[in-house]
C-alpha positions in Angstrom: 29.4 3.3 -18.5 29.2 0.0 -19.4 26.1 -2.2 -19.1 25.9 -5.1 -16.8 27.8 -8.0 -17.4 24.9 -10.8 -18.9 25.2 -14.4 -19.1 23.1 -17.0 -19.8 20.5 -17.7 -17.4 17.7 -20.4 -16.5 14.2 -19.4 -17.6 10.9 -20.9 -16.7 7.8 -20.1 -18.8 4.3 -19.3 -17.4 1.2 -19.9 -20.0 -1.7 -18.1 -20.0 -3.4 -21.4 -19.0 -1.1 -21.7 -15.9 -1.6 -17.9 -14.9 -5.3 -19.2 -14.7 -6.6 -15.1 -15.5 -4.7 -13.7 -13.0 -2.2 -12.2 -15.5 -1.5 -12.8 -19.4 1.7 -14.9 -19.5 5.1 -14.5 -18.3 9.2 -15.5 -18.4 11.1 -16.3 -15.4 14.7 -15.5 -15.5 16.7 -17.5 -12.6 20.3 -16.2 -12.0 23.3 -18.7 -11.8 23.8 -20.6 -8.4 21.7 -22.6 -6.3 18.9 -19.8 -4.9 16.7 -19.0 -3.1 16.8 -15.5 -4.8 15.2 -12.3 -4.3 12.3 -11.8 -7.4 11.3 -9.1 -9.2 8.4 -8.5 -11.4 8.4 -6.1 -14.4 5.1 -4.9 -16.5 4.8 -3.0 -19.3 2.7 0.5 -20.1 -0.8 0.9 -21.4 -1.2 -1.4 -24.9 2.6 -2.9 -24.0 3.4 -6.3 -24.8 5.3 -8.4 -22.5 8.7 -8.6 -25.1 8.8 -4.9 -24.9 10.0 -4.8 -21.4 11.9 -8.4 -22.0 15.5 -6.8 -21.7 15.0 -6.4 -18.1 15.6 -10.2 -17.8 19.4 -8.7 -17.8 19.2 -7.5 -14.1 19.1 -11.2 -13.0 22.9 -10.9 -13.5 22.8 -8.5 -10.3 21.4 -11.9 -8.3 17.9 -11.1 -8.3 15.1 -13.5 -10.2 13.1 -11.9 -12.6 9.8 -12.6 -14.2 8.6 -10.4 -17.0 4.5 -10.2 -17.1 2.4 -10.0 -19.8 -1.1 -8.3 -18.7 -4.6 -9.9 -19.5 -5.6 -7.3 -21.7 -2.8 -4.5 -22.9 -5.5 -1.1 -22.0 -5.5 -2.6 -18.5 -5.1 0.2 -16.4 -3.1 1.2 -13.0 -5.3 -0.8 -10.3 -5.3 -3.9 -13.3 -1.3 -3.7 -13.4 -0.8 -3.6 -9.8 -2.9 -6.7 -9.4 -1.2 -8.5 -12.3 2.5 -7.9 -11.1 1.2 -8.8 -7.3 -0.2 -12.6 -8.8 2.8 -13.0 -11.0 5.4 -12.7 -8.0 2.5 -15.1 -6.2 2.5 -17.4 -8.7 6.4 -17.8 -8.8 6.6 -18.4 -5.2 4.1 -21.1 -5.6 4.9 -22.9 -8.9 6.9 -26.1 -8.2 9.4 -25.2 -11.0 10.6 -21.8 -9.0 9.4 -22.5 -5.4 12.7 -23.5 -3.9 14.3 -20.9 -5.6 13.2 -17.6 -4.8 12.7 -16.2 -1.7 9.3 -14.7 -0.6 10.4 -12.4 2.0 12.7 -10.4 -0.7 10.5 -8.8 -3.5 10.6 -6.1 -5.8 8.1 -4.3 -8.2 8.9 -2.6 -11.8 6.8 -1.0 -14.6 6.8 1.0 -17.1 4.3 4.1 -17.7 0.9 2.7 -16.5 3.3 -0.2 -15.2 4.9 1.9 -13.3 2.0 3.9 -11.3 0.9 0.0 -10.9 4.2 -1.0 -9.6 4.0 1.7 -6.8 0.4 0.8 -6.6 1.1 -2.8 -5.4 4.2 -2.1 -3.0 1.5 0.0 -0.9 0.1 -3.1 -0.8 2.5 -5.7 0.3 4.6 -4.5 3.0 7.0 -7.4 2.2 8.0 -5.9 -1.4 11.0 -3.9 -0.9 12.0 -1.8 -3.2 10.1 -0.2 -6.1 11.6 0.8 -9.8 8.8 3.2 -11.9 10.0 3.7 -15.5 8.5 7.0 -17.5 5.3 6.5 -15.0 2.2 7.8 -16.0 -0.8 8.3 -13.2 -3.7 10.2 -12.4 -3.9 9.9 -9.3 -2.1 10.6 -6.3 1.3 8.5 -4.9 -0.1 5.7 -3.0 -0.2 6.8 0.9 0.8 3.3 1.9 4.1 3.3 -0.1 7.1 3.0 2.3 9.7 0.7 0.0 12.7 2.4 -1.6 11.5 3.9 -5.0 13.7 4.6 -7.8 11.6 6.8 -10.3 13.5 7.5 -13.6 11.4 10.7 -16.1 12.8 11.5 -19.5 12.9 14.8 -20.8 11.3 14.5 -23.9 8.3 12.7 -22.6 5.2 13.7 -24.3 2.7 11.1 -22.9 3.9 11.8 -19.3 5.6 14.3 -18.9 8.0 14.5 -15.9 6.8 17.8 -14.6 3.1 16.4 -14.4 3.6 12.4 -13.6 7.2 11.6 -12.7 8.5 14.3 -10.6 5.6 14.8 -8.5 5.1 11.7 -7.9 8.7 11.5 -6.3 7.9 14.9 -4.7 5.3 13.1 -2.6 7.0 10.1 -1.7 7.7 10.1 2.4 10.6 11.8 4.1 11.3 8.7 5.7 11.5 6.5 2.6 14.7 6.6 0.4 13.8 7.4 -3.0 15.9 8.5 -6.0 14.9 10.4 -9.1 16.7 10.3 -12.6 15.8 12.1 -15.5 16.8 10.9 -18.9 18.6 13.6 -21.7 16.7 13.3 -24.7 14.8 10.8 -23.6 10.9 9.9 -25.0 8.5 7.9 -23.0 9.6 4.8 -24.5 13.2 5.4 -23.9 12.7 2.5 -21.3 11.6 -0.3 -23.5 12.8 -2.3 -26.2 16.7 -2.4 -25.4 19.2 -2.4 -23.0 19.4 1.5 -21.5 22.7 1.8 -20.0 21.7 4.7 -17.2 18.6 2.5 -16.4 20.2 -0.7 -16.0 23.0 0.7 -14.1 20.3 2.5 -11.8 18.4 -0.2 -11.3 21.0 -2.5 -11.0 22.0 -0.8 -7.9 18.9 0.0 -6.6 17.9 -4.0 -6.5 21.5 -4.6 -4.9 21.0 -2.0 -2.0 17.8 -2.7 -1.2 16.7 -6.4 -2.2 20.2 -8.0 -2.2 21.1 -6.1 0.7 24.4 -6.3 -0.7 26.8 -4.1 2.2 29.0 -2.8 -0.7 26.3 -1.9 -2.5 26.5 1.9 -2.9 23.8 4.4 -1.0 21.4 6.6 -3.1 23.4 9.8 -3.6 26.5 7.2 -4.8 24.8 5.4 -7.0 23.3 8.6 -8.6 26.8 10.1 -8.9 27.9 6.9 -10.9 26.0 7.6 -13.4 27.1 9.0 -17.0 25.9 12.9 -16.4 26.0 13.1 -20.3 22.7 11.0 -20.3 21.0 12.5 -17.3 19.5 15.8 -17.0 19.2 15.5 -13.3 19.6 13.3 -10.9 18.4 13.6 -7.0 18.5 11.0 -4.0 16.4 11.2 -1.1 17.4 8.7 1.8 
């Protein structure tokens, strides 16, 4: 299973001063072309630096602008991460350098660990968010009741921080039946499998999820077909409900 093709993109940096206390700092990666593009915000987990999620900028190759977000405090919890994801989306939509290049009606949120739970919480608060991707999510709270955005959850077989049987899988099972959702468990993966370097299963699954639900690409596969396209040597289980 090959990685997405990666091409040089345009980047816009948002400093901590420009973020004005709403989030730490961020980098926007824009696809080639004129736009306006859908926009997805990505946040790390507890104690995580922005550089650990920098590789998700590769998802701009799907035609979605990607903003990787550093938090105000690396120890921020789920509600703070949710708020900072939303603030970063708002910043990119309003920033004169990017405002004409992004579409505020086509948004997505992505997060790792507490950031994954934060992404789910953020989407429950913003109906215009069209897709959620939660990567080895950790949460000590119930899945948000207001979450209606199509949600992809990725667990990891050997996750000792957020064991999938106590976190990712129950979060998946609690999603509404009328909301498209999918679960993928990485074979041999740890809690940190989604970080630092491209993971071929995550990249393929996330790219397909964004293509279907944010880009609304008619050629994008349905969730069950998307999961069947993944390398089954790298996954323990894959479940789609739509």
